[in-house]
C-alpha positions in Angstrom: -9.4 -21.0 -1.7 -7.5 -18.9 -4.2 -3.8 -18.8 -4.3 -3.1 -15.7 -2.2 0.4 -14.4 -1.3 -1.2 -12.4 1.5 -2.0 -14.2 4.8 -5.8 -14.2 5.4 -5.2 -13.6 9.1 -3.3 -10.4 8.2 -6.3 -9.3 6.1 -8.7 -10.1 8.9 -6.7 -8.1 11.4 -6.3 -5.2 9.0 -10.1 -5.2 8.4 -10.7 -5.0 12.2 -8.5 -1.9 12.4 -5.3 -3.4 13.7 -2.7 -0.7 12.8 0.2 -3.0 12.8 -1.5 -5.3 10.3 -2.6 -2.4 8.2 1.0 -1.2 8.1 2.2 -4.6 7.0 -0.5 -4.8 4.4 0.5 -1.3 3.1 4.1 -2.5 2.7 3.0 -5.4 0.7 0.6 -3.3 -1.4 3.2 -0.6 -2.1 5.4 -2.8 -4.4 2.3 -4.4 -5.9 0.3 -1.3 -6.6 2.8 1.5 -7.1 3.7 0.4 -10.7 -0.1 0.4 -11.5 -0.4 4.0 -10.2 2.7 5.0 -12.2 1.0 3.8 -15.4 -1.8 6.3 -14.9 0.1 9.3 -13.5 3.1 11.4 -14.5 5.0 11.8 -11.3 6.0 9.9 -8.2 4.1 12.4 -6.0 0.8 11.8 -7.9 1.4 8.0 -8.0 1.9 8.0 -4.2 -1.3 10.1 -3.7 -3.3 7.7 -5.9 -1.9 4.7 -4.0 -2.8 6.2 -0.6 -6.4 6.9 -1.8 -6.7 3.4 -3.2 -5.3 1.8 -0.1 -7.9 3.5 2.1 -10.6 2.0 -0.2 -8.9 -1.4 0.1 -8.9 -1.2 3.9 -12.6 -0.3 4.0 -13.3 -3.0 1.4 -11.7 -5.8 3.3 -14.9 -6.5 5.3 -16.5 -7.5 1.9 -13.4 -9.2 0.6 -14.0 -12.9 -0.5 -10.9 -15.0 0.2 -11.8 -17.1 -2.8 -10.6 -14.2 -5.0 -6.8 -13.6 -5.4 -6.0 -10.6 -3.2 -3.5 -9.1 -5.7 -6.1 -9.0 -8.5 -8.7 -7.7 -6.2 -6.4 -4.9 -4.9 -5.3 -4.0 -8.5 -8.9 -3.7 -9.6 -9.7 -1.4 -6.7 -6.6 0.7 -7.4 -7.4 1.1 -11.2 -11.0 2.0 -10.4 -9.9 4.6 -7.8 -7.4 6.2 -10.2 -10.0 6.4 -13.0 -12.6 7.8 -10.6 -10.1 10.5 -9.5 -9.2 11.3 -13.1 -12.9 11.8 -14.0 -13.4 14.1 -10.9 -10.3 16.1 -11.6 -10.0 16.3 -15.4 -11.2 19.9 -15.5 -8.4 21.0 -13.2 -5.5 19.1 -14.8 -2.7 20.9 -16.4 0.0 20.0 -18.9 3.5 19.2 -17.5 6.8 19.7 -19.2 8.0 16.5 -20.7 11.4 16.9 -19.0 9.6 16.9 -15.6 7.9 13.7 -16.5 11.1 11.8 -17.4 12.0 10.6 -13.9 13.6 7.3 -13.3 11.2 4.5 -12.2 12.7 2.9 -9.1 10.0 0.4 -8.1 10.2 -3.3 -8.4 8.1 -4.6 -11.3 6.7 -8.1 -10.7 5.6 -8.7 -14.3 8.5 -10.4 -16.2 7.1 -9.5 -19.6 7.3 -5.8 -18.7 10.9 -6.1 -17.5 11.9 -7.8 -20.8 10.4 -4.9 -22.9 12.6 -2.2 -21.4 9.8 -1.2 -19.2 11.2 2.1 -17.9 12.0 3.4 -21.4 8.5 2.5 -22.7 6.8 4.1 -19.7 8.9 7.3 -20.4 7.7 7.3 -24.0 4.1 6.5 -22.9 4.2 9.5 -20.6 4.4 11.7 -23.7 1.1 10.4 -25.1 -1.9 12.7 -24.3 -3.5 11.7 -21.0 -6.8 10.2 -22.1 -5.2 8.2 -24.9 -2.5 7.0 -22.4 -5.1 5.9 -20.0 -7.1 4.0 -22.6 -3.8 2.4 -23.8 -3.0 1.3 -20.2 -6.5 -0.1 -19.6 -6.7 -2.0 -22.9 -3.1 -3.1 -23.5 -1.7 -3.5 -20.0 -4.8 -4.2 -17.8 -6.8 -6.1 -20.4 -10.1 -4.3 -20.3 -12.4 -4.3 -23.3 -13.4 -1.2 -25.1 -16.9 -1.5 -23.6 -15.5 -1.6 -20.1 -13.2 1.3 -20.7 -16.0 3.4 -22.2 -18.1 2.8 -19.1 -15.2 3.6 -16.8 -14.1 6.8 -18.7 -17.7 7.9 -19.4 -17.5 8.0 -23.2 -18.4 5.7 -26.2 -16.7 2.5 -27.3 -15.8 4.3 -30.5 -14.0 7.0 -28.5 -12.1 4.3 -26.6 -11.0 2.8 -29.9 -10.0 6.1 -31.3 -7.9 6.9 -28.2 -6.2 3.5 -28.4 -5.4 4.0 -32.1 -4.1 7.5 -31.3 -1.9 6.2 -28.5 -0.5 3.4 -30.7 0.3 5.9 -33.5 2.0 8.3 -31.1 4.0 5.4 -29.5 5.2 4.3 -32.9 6.3 7.8 -33.7 8.2 8.2 -30.4 9.9 4.8 -30.8 11.0 5.6 -34.3 12.3 9.0 -33.2 14.2 7.4 -30.3 15.7 4.8 -32.7 16.7 7.5 -35.1 18.3 9.5 -32.3 20.3 6.5 -31.1 21.4 5.7 -34.7 22.6 9.3 -35.3 24.6 9.2 -32.0 26.2 6.0 -33.0 27.3 7.3 -36.4 
């Protein structure tokens, strides 16, 4: 059996509709999946909404869950797919938000030590300024490890478009990082 942090009995009870088990599982999934949702949304409200929708899919999917698969990876995959599906459904209705509204402090525990070392909060704030599709491709490729082929299938465009969005996101991130460095240097002088 895979190395799971979640008790299999808890998963079985949650799959059978036990509300107490589902609540315990939600508490566990909140700290695991909220950072994932934040990478694809621009506000805590939208991240919570995405998490709730993904959690419903996780609960319904538990009956098919294979205990040989690490639960955390399985739940993250469902969450990412749910967020991308919602984006595709709603992309016609999305609107631009003011950058100032987006720069909220991230207050959720991040499990990935590499992200913590790289001043995660500051990078996410800069990444929030990258156009939405480019940001999503950046997240999927750099952070989640998907290939351009997989991203193209998920986002319903070509591999070339995926590569362009990644290049565009990287370029924009470089500009923003350089601008932030320049701002800090001018303050210090």
